[in-house]
Steps between C-alpha positions, in 0.01 A plus 500: 500500500688463175404610153653512154564830321267577211675791328829681514426867542792657677526829687840669459642849599813607700606595856729368771349531848663218692785705644276786606256259666771309683508608863821523695510272802452675830710421801399166651254558782663238722856455625508157340305388194169333578390155402255525208213255461309562180165318463336494158144379440372388161185663355368622836193722474527849649200449724568137588685585821364599837693827515305613193169378641502180299313176540804278561627428850853648508596569865876481442502746212263725694743498792789598274295779346393635841859490624651663193408677178233430242617614156167590345640619169760233427503421131636178356506355148198330342672159478701287743837480322494873435454587868776264612732650241415857598565424866830323447641746246347830615430565132187490287467164320472669159867598531614138461223333301271360772208736437277239331295260712686253727774248435319171431608141546566485124717814498869478422588851619545655845622807685803615297835432665614862476226607742643512853260377763422621848625166633837541328550843650391398850718188486802709406420722802517200736143372499405133499242466223226242446211459257205279590205448266418577137789651305333573160804685364643232274555126520617385155868564578688471827630856480143622546456312830486681837822338619674673206329834567620573852311256721705267718216251518182413315202283581191486284400512135691668218214511251207518742275228636159450345358347819451584866562139604801290402402134516729207565630348180454817297796664329458874543761760416631510856859558601732544790794701379573383148381142550155352470339458842367146480230374731348839586128480570247724669332837463735740326428785741584278797818365337624852432419619853679199648813574297496869589463420870788251483722761335423752775556249778845400379614843387801658672342819636830687483472498119220699337245284319310576179223243469253528212198269519284499186181303562273361229197576718230604462534467121506120542202414716376160385527198730496699822479285815155433645584676826589819315179487297287445808557859616331619179217247478255792488641608161277354231739538206749214499777699326468790741497265800823331389661834422422642845638185660821554301521860626469380858760232432733771375433703814580198719830455317585865562417447867739205521782706349439792737485261797837354398648851501349566843631169637851599391452854640560635149173677425614837638802482270303397192335704229201297376346584163178344372306556179346320203674462166192642324131547557260216566360293214141577404278363222705570187439391143828414333552683168566179306149459366443159655251617760726408791413697814693519825256415778430758770683489829663822621352825627687814398251728673422819312790452263424408142605170340772267633802290412652599167318833477651848506194625687536542877378149583792351310785720619413632847601257775411448862831570677661519844840601638581415862805577713446555874658822622568620146151513348230643725194281561184581302690696238305548177700601194280652231780636280602323181742209536612267221643153547830623352516746790514212745824382336664839552351540848630162618848586376474820702397339827772239450759775458586397144581797272307517174731469201395773251615276215204272572255770384232406752140607452427451870532784750564475873167532683631420848450860625140479379435174684699563818475877539176591328663719237347558158582231250769593247310288248301737276490291185496128436488279196246226567612310191552540129511223242428472129124513545424694819646754736410687818658779696403691813614857564371648823130421521456443126529166328510429128439159343565447129372194316687500169376162377178534303251622594733774626386726781633744757378529859575784742401476867518735797595231750470726807132564431422188297692200638241275335612630156135538409524827305732528202597867478715479189262706285457766771874552560681463166802700616541272802480202267774646281720568804473146635520345154825684432647354818372151420641518147832613645514183706390295199801625304721352771322164481720199432360240258255268672662167582156341499421622148849415380446145623203472262675605179627238252867569576436376853354171374668413167410131519132581551514756217653248260244236592211745458594753230256784438249473221600676179 
């Protein structure tokens, strides 16, 4: 979902919290660093997986969940590029200008070069690194590309594919390394799984592997194969039927990757992470005034709203971590975890010291996941941009809508996960407390690269051709 800003009403105040939130890496829990396979879904609904009682058939994800940990309070960003950036940097996207929407195919900006990525740090520590799938962190210049940001290899789309099926003769944005991959055809999910499996099969097991696979499923669910649709023939709604088939296709791809690890006898030495980049897409009217509505597909369960929203349905993700012998089966983590925490945690399990100069927002939650300790995460910024912001502290969550009509929402998430009862008027002091913290973050906000790309200075030729009316 993408929308254009309608007003520029900016929150600003002051506070630096990054250093205090950055967790020091704990001693690596294994004698040698594990392989890390990170699987990222696109717009997956919270309840659209079997391990959350969903309608989709997901036996492979259910197996991973049963054999490891379900992270039931993992928060991500409301948009795809933001979540990828938060994961790779360990820092909130507002710190480097990626807090607004996602990077689009027309965008000329990307993840700033001064941000050090997880891949760069793992590579320097001896890991072989590979990115498979949708990059979405910049494509206009080569220095934005994954092969320039710490990944030894890349296969997939820089700007994101708009389809689930690549047809012969088409010219999608599809690359291998830094060259166009000509002649690729097939279902995107299957192509990505095939590449990931091939990487695992030829990998030298004596070298630790960091493999990040970013699927475009189930966000792209048109043109699903007839065999996949047949399993959901009882679903009357055509959009929902295709979406569920895409979820099952994603699950099958995960199963292929796990089977490849098992075939190489690597699964016991591999930390597998799975989650969605944001909540599932639900019927949403775009704020552009043209009546365009995103059609329904995902099921976020009790959580309100979906992709692009700061309510729970947009920022709480179905999530799994799996590592035999290190994470106990049937673990359920209910404590707060943010996607930036996974950056810091992976550095910890890999035995890579956190550089305090990086000012990470992520904290190390490995003791919470592996040992059942209380989460060190007490506060998290869900996002702040020029028009909206949300923060969670303990069980309380504040959402501020600064663009007119302005409003403030306060929710007791522990007792109201549906966000059905706005308690802002009943708890004004709590509102002030959370608003002070949110404003403090807003004062640290870098200028939005998305908004900057819209100003005349970014498009002088267009401005000269279409001067404003006097």
